[in-house]
N, C-alpha and C positions, 0 to 999 in steps of 0.2 A: 038530435043523437047527441048525445052527450060526445066531451071529446076524450079519444084514449092518448094517454100520454105514452104509450109504448107500442109502436108497430114494427113487423118486421120487414124487411126490405123484400121480399117476396110478395107480402100482402098490399104493400104500397104500389109495387109495381103492376101488378095485376089491376089496382084499381085505377090506375094515371091510363095503365093503356084504355081499358073499357068506356074512359072518360073520353078519351082522346077518339075512340073508334065513333062513339054516338055524336062526335061533335066535330066531324070530320068535313061536314059540308057548309059550314059556318066556317071555316079556319082562315085567320087573316095573319098578317103583318103588321110586327112596330109592338108588340107589348109592353110595357114596363113592367112585368111580372115575370118571374121565372116560371119556364115551362116544363118543369119536371115536380116542385113543390109547390109553385102558386104564391111563392113567398116576394115581395116585391123586390126586384133585383140590386136596389141601392145599399150597398155595406153586408150583399148576403151571400152566402157561400153553401152551396148545393151538398147536403149531407148524402140525399139519394145516388148519389153517382160515387159512393164509395169503393174501394176495389171488392172484389167477389172473395179475395182471399182471408179475408174479417168478415163474415157473416155474422159475428153472433155480435157485434159490435150494435149498441141499440141507438138508434134514429130518432131523435125529438123531433117531429113532424104537425104541422096542421092537423084537426081531422080529416078524414076523408071526404066528409061532405066540403069542406073548404076548398080541399084539392080538387076534385071533381068542378064545383064554382069558378076556379082561373082557367082552369082548362077550356072550360066553355069561352069565357072570355079571352083566352089569349089568341094574340096575332104571331107570336113566334113559330118555324118551324121547329118540331119537336121530332129529335132522333128516338128509335125505340131504346128504353132502358134494359131490354134484355140484351142486348148486341154485347157480344165480348167486344175488347180492344182490342185484337186480332183482326176482328170483322169491322171497326173504324178505320184499321188502317188502311183500307180499299181504297177510303175517298180523298187521297193524298196523289193516287199514281190516276188519275181522272186526264183525260187528252189539256193538252195545254189550251187555254183561253183564247190566244194567237197563235195555234200550231198552222204551221206552212201548209199549206197544198201540195206543193213541188218535193219537195225536201225539208226534214223536220232540221232545224238550226242545229240540234244540240249533236248531232251526225258529220256535222261539218266545222262547226268553227264554236269557239265561247260565246257567251253572251259580253264579255268583257271587249271586245273588239268593238262594239258599238258604243262605246263611251266614247270614242270623238265624235260619232254624229250626233246629229240632231235635226229637229223636225220645227218646222217653222206652221203655225196653226191660227189662222185668222179666221173665225166662223162662228156666229151668233150658238148661244148655248142653246140647246134642245131640252126644255125641262123635263122630259119623260125619261131622257136617260136614265136616272137615279131615280129609286122608290119614295114615295113619301116616308120620313122616319128614319132614316139610313143620312152618311155623312151628307151635308147640305151639298146639294147639287150645282150651286156656281163656286165654291170653294172646290169643290173636289176637282170642278172642268179646269179651275185657276191653276190648280197645282200639277195637276199630270199633263195640262199643254206646254211645261214648262221643261219637263222631264228628257232627257234624251230616249233613244227606241229602245236600249237595256233596260233602262229602268220603266220606260211603258212596258215590258213585256214580263217584269217584275209586276208590276202592278195588276197585271190582271190576275195574277193568279190568286189576290186577296180573298176576291166574295165574288158573288155574282155582278152586282150594281158595280162594281171597278171593273168585272170583265166587259160588262157592255157599255159600259164609260170610254175605255181604253178600245172598242173598236171602232166608238165612235168616232175617236180621236185620230184613229190610223185612216180612218172612211176622211176625214175632215180636213187633211193635211195637205195644205199645196207648196211645201218648198222642203224638199229633203235632202241632206246633204251627209253622206257618208263614206265612210272607211272598208275596202272592200280585202279582208286581209288575203295573204300569198294562199292558206291554205283553203279560200271556199271554194266553191263550187258553182256554175251557173244557176244552178236552182238558188241559189241563196239568195242572190240578187230578184231574182224574178219572184221568189216566195213573198220577199218585201215589197215591190213593186205593185202586186196585185193586192195587197190589203190597203194601196191607195189611188183610188178609181180616179177620186180629184186631181192630182198631183200635178204642177206648172211648172214647177221648175226643181230640177233634179241634178247633184253634183255628185260625181263620184271619183274617190282617189283609188285607182287600183289600182293592186301591187302586184300581181300576179298577169301573167300573160293574157290575152283577151283575143275574140277573133267578131268575125260577123254575127255570133249567135249573141252576143251581147246588144247589140242595135235592136236584133230581131225581138229579145225580150223584154227590153224597150217598148220597141216599137207596140208591141202586142198590151203591155200592161200598163203602159200610160197615152191612152187616146188625146187627153186635152194638152200634153207638152208644150210648150212653150220655148224653155228655157233649157239647153244642157251642155255641161260641161262635165269633159272624160279627162283627169290629169294621170299620168303616170307617177311612180315612186320607185325608185330599190332598179332592179333589173328586172322589170318589166317591160313587155314587148307586145307593140301594137299591131295585130296582123291584121288589119283591117283592108283590104281592097279599095281602088278608088271607084268601081261599080259599085260593090256592096256601100259604101257611103252616099255614091248617089240615090241607089234605090230608095236609101232610107231616108234621106232628104226630098225626094218627090215624094213620098207615101207620108210623109208631116206635113201636113199640110196649115196647122196653125204654129209651125216651129220657127219663131223666133228670132233665137240666137242660138250659133253652136260653136263651141269650142274643143278643141280639142289637140290632146299632146300627142308625141310619136308617132306621127304621121310617115313614117321612111316606105313601109311598104304599098300606099297608095298607086304609085305607079304614072296614075291620071284619073281624072276625074273630070266629071260634066254634071254642073249641079245645076237643077232647075227646082225654083220656089217662086213663089210671089209672092211669100209672106216672109220669108229669109231676111232681115237686118242688120246682122251681127255675124261675122264670119272670120274666128282665130283658128288657123293650123297650124303646126309649129314640127321643125326636125324634117321637113319637104328635101326630097332628095330626087332630083332626077326624073322630073314627070317629061312624060310625053305628048300628055297633052292636058289644058286647063282652060274649061269652056264654063261661063258664068252667065247665067240665065235668071237673074234674081234684079228685078227692076226695082225691087224696093231696097237696094242695100245699102246703107250708109257708113259701117265702118268695116272694115277690111283691114286682117294683119296676118301676113304670111311670112315665117320667118323658115327659112331653108337651113341646111346641114353643112356647117363651115368644112367642105371639104372639097379639094381642088379639080377631083373627077364628076361636078358637077354638070349636066348635060341640058339644064333648063334652059329652054329661050324665053325670057324675061321682056321681052321686047314683043313676039307676039302674044303673051301676056295680058299686059298693060294695051296691047290694042281689042283686046279683046270686053277688058274693061269699059273701056272707053264706047264702046258698041251698045253694050249690053246693061251697064250699071250705072247710067248717068247720074244718079243721086248720090253719088257719092260724098260724104263729107271729111272721114279719118281714112287714111293709107299708112299702113305700116308695111313695109318691105324692110328683110333683115339677109343680107346674099352677098356674099362674096361676087359674085357674077354681076353687080350694078356698075354701070359705067355712064358716061356721059349719052350713048347712044340711047339707055332705057330712061334718061332722063329727057332727053329730046322728045322721045315718044310720048313721054307722062304728060309735057306740056303741049304737045299736039292736040292728045283728046281735050284738054280747057275742061276741067270737070267745074262747072259754074258756081257749086255747092263747096269746094275745099274750104276746110278751115284747118288741119291738123296733113301735116305732110312728114313721114318719116322715113328716111332713107338712111339705112344703116351698115357699117362694115364697106362698102362703097370707095373702095381705095382709087380707081379712076373719077372717083367723080371731083372734079376741079371747080375753078372758080367759073368759067365759063358756065357749068352747070347752074351753078348759083346764080348767075346772070339771066338765063332760062329760066329759072323757076321765079323769080323776081319777076321779070315781066311777063309772066300768063298766070301768075294768083299771087294778088295782091291784099288780101282780105286774110293771111293767114293766122293762126292763134299761135301756132306750134309749128318750131319747124324744127327736125332732130337729122343733122346730117354728122354723126358720130363716125366717126372710123373713116374721114373722104379726106381728101389732100388739100381744102380750101385754105386760102390763106389769109393776112389781114385785110388784103381788097376783097375779096368772098365778105366778108364781116361788114366792110362797109358799104358794097352792094345791098347788101340786109338792110343796112337802116336805115338807109334812102329809099328806101321801096318801103318798109313797115315799120316807120313810127309809130303807127296808129292803132294796129291790131296787135304785133308781135309781144304775146304773151309769158312765152317759155321756148328759150333756143336753148339746144341739145348740142354743144359741139366737140365732146369728150371724143380720145384718141386720135386727135386733130393736130399733127406733130409741127404741121408750120404756122402753125397759128402765135402769136409773144402775147405777152402781158400788155403790151400796149394797144392792141386789138382789140383784147377783153375789156380794158378799161373804157375806149371808144365806144365800144355795142352799148358798155350798162349806160354810159351818157347818153347816146343817140335814141335810148329804148326807154321811153318814160312808163311806159306801161308795165313793163319786165319785172315778173314775179318768181321765175327760176329759171338757173343758168347752172350748164353742167361743162365745166372745163375740164376733166379730168385728162391727168394724162398730159395735158399741151403742154404749159409748160415745164420738161421734163427733163432730166437729165442725158444728154445725146451719146454720153457712154454706157448707161444701162440702159440698153434696148427692154431687155426683162427684169427689171425692179422685184427684188423680193421681199417679204414682210422680214421688218426687223423691228424687235421690241425695243432695242435702244442702241439707235445708232449714234455712230459716233459724232462728236460735236466738231470735230475739225475737218470732217468729211467737206470738200470744196468741189463742186459739180462742175460741168464746162461754161456755165453762165448762171451768172449772180443777177436776177430779174427781180422786181420789186413791183408791185401793185398796189396801187389806189384804187377802191371804188367807194363811191358817197350817190346814194340810190334811194329814194324814201318810197317806192312801195316794193323793195326786192324782199321777198321771203326765205327762198331757197336759193343756196350758193354751193358748189362742189367745186373743190380746185383738189379732189384727189389725186396723187400721184405726182402733185407738180414739186419735184424733186427739186429744180431750178430754183424754187421760192423762195429767194432769203430775207424778206422784208412784204410785212402786210399791215395795211390800214385799210379797214371797214366803217364806213357812218353809213349805218343802214338800221334806220329806226323799227321799222318791221320784220326784219331779219329773224327769224327764228329757227331755222337749221343750216348748220354750216359743216361739210364734211375736209378735215384737213388729212385725210388718212396718208400716209409715205409721203409729207410734205419735213424729209428728213432733214432740210437746209434751214429751214425755217428758224431762226434764231427767238428766245423768249422777251429779249431787250428790243426786239424790230416788231412785236405783233402789237398794236392799238385796235382794240377793239369796241365803236360805240355803237352798239346795238343793245337796246333795254330789255328787249323782248324776245333774246335767243332761248332756246328752250333746251337746244341737243345739239352737241358739239362731237364730232368723229374727230380720235386725235392718235388713231392708232399708227404703232413705226415713225411714232414723231419722238423729238428730246425730251425726255425726262425732264427737264425745267420748264418745259412749254407747258404742259397740264395744270402746273400750279401757275404760270401768268393766268393762263386763259379762265380760271377759276378765280381769277384774284380781280381780273377786270370784269369780269362777271357781274361777280356782287358789289363793285365799286357802282356799276350802271343799276343796277336793280337798286341800290339805296339813294345814288342821285335822281335818278327818276320818280322815287315816291317825296311829296312831303309831307312829312308825318308832326310837324309842327302843329300843337293844337292852338284856336282862336278863341277868343273870349270877348263878349258883347259891353259896350259901355253902358254908362250907368241909365244911360237915356234909350236904351238899344237903337241907337241910331246908325250905327255899322260896328264891323268889327274889328277887334286889333290882334296882334299875336302876341301869346301869351311869353313871359320872359325863359330863359332858357332854365333858371332855377326853376322855376313851376313844370317846365317840360320836361326834365328829367326826374321832379317829384311823383307825376302822374304816370310817369314808363314804370316806374317801380312799385307804383301802387297795384299795378297788373291793368288798368284802364286798356293799355295800347299791347297787352302782353296777345290777345288773341291777329292783332294786325299783323305784328313782329312774326306770331306763328305759320299768317299765310304766306309772309313775303318768305320763311325759310322755305317752306313747302315749292313755292314758285321760282326755286334758284334752279340755274342751270345742268341739266344732266349732261356727261362728259364722259364720254366712250372711248378707252385707251386699253 
């Protein structure tokens, strides 16, 4: 057939439709030719899709025979060319690829609320997810698995291949961390979780009130859940009762870690689980009963509200832990009801594997309590007695019993400890890496220290104390609120973090820092000149800690000799050590004030 230079749009449309109808059984995907006119797609703009309002425009195209042949070998899905633009608009309103079963997310919240959420995918790629000829399957998988849930929902709308890949991503997710906005409904959480049947770790930050319905939704949607963390934000209220929490723990037989905030409405609970190993509950108040039947529990953290009318019996609680949770290694209890009697009950249980003990806000814990702890637990690696009434004598007991194991000591808010006791503790504990002495060496005339941006340099507290610390392994030191400290000398080559907040009486000329690895210093509420002194000394320590002098070989290559200072200056000017200098400037300490 001879080529026809001018073909009307109606004739071309009819020819293409007839060719596609005859070749529909052999239709495939992935062609490099245009599905409308048959020409190669590269650099091609199809003229057969011209708007219907200009039908008189001539269209230069291939012969009808060529169009028919191209259509017969085409692998692309071709829509009918006779469809009007208004009819094609219906394809943009199809059901969402990741539509929720319980409730449509568009009715409850905007997808921007998922921007802070994240997914953790750890699964081998299924090569059947993306069809051949489309975007490379491995590349698409690697890109999509790094997207937050909001972007993954949007990616599912691109095409069928991306939609199927997104569905696979949801099914393969093993960890989900998401923020639940205040206006979201319970169906929103359920609709997300039902898309993740393999979910193992779940972290929810809830900004609205929630109750046992949330636990029921999690239990139904996540049969393989092992780690659950629920935190509250703003004015959110946790209305879960103790019986509902006990029922959830008993039904989730694979649950190993449970962390929950805002547990003021529990009233009492009886937890029974053979798999639970970590339990964190905060904001507890006036619990009538606390029964733990968790033989594999290794870590427990119980924080009670700071209210004087709390009627929780801590002695009974500790006795119950000693009978059923003998494998405990880490114990943290924060309560104003902590006393020497509770400590005696704790030492009578004798947890053989105990390595970390934290008893916070126990104003009735004294040196006698320290003696009981030291005699019963001689392998402690962390001891936190912040807020207690121990003295320097108690610190001496700790140093006598735990010099070979203790690496973290926290005695903040202990007003009976002096700078001499802190110096003695650092000298007698060679393995010490972290020490918190906040509000110990403080001004007795200021019971409630306030945050002062520019304190007066002439302020003189009740006691002017000096502190000299020399330690080879200490990495973090906190002296926040030590307003009675007027001189500080630190010789700690491994120190990286130093907290001097509210050390308002510390003078710049009385500060000596010999800490070449110092990276972070907090100096809020200190004198203005102190920040400059810290920055200057840190800079000098960096310069003294590095030897940048180049060396050269002798003529016989037998040994190295140090280059002359003049040559050293020339090489620095030539830029040989410019990279090293930039590296040192980048590693300078950060001062927060």
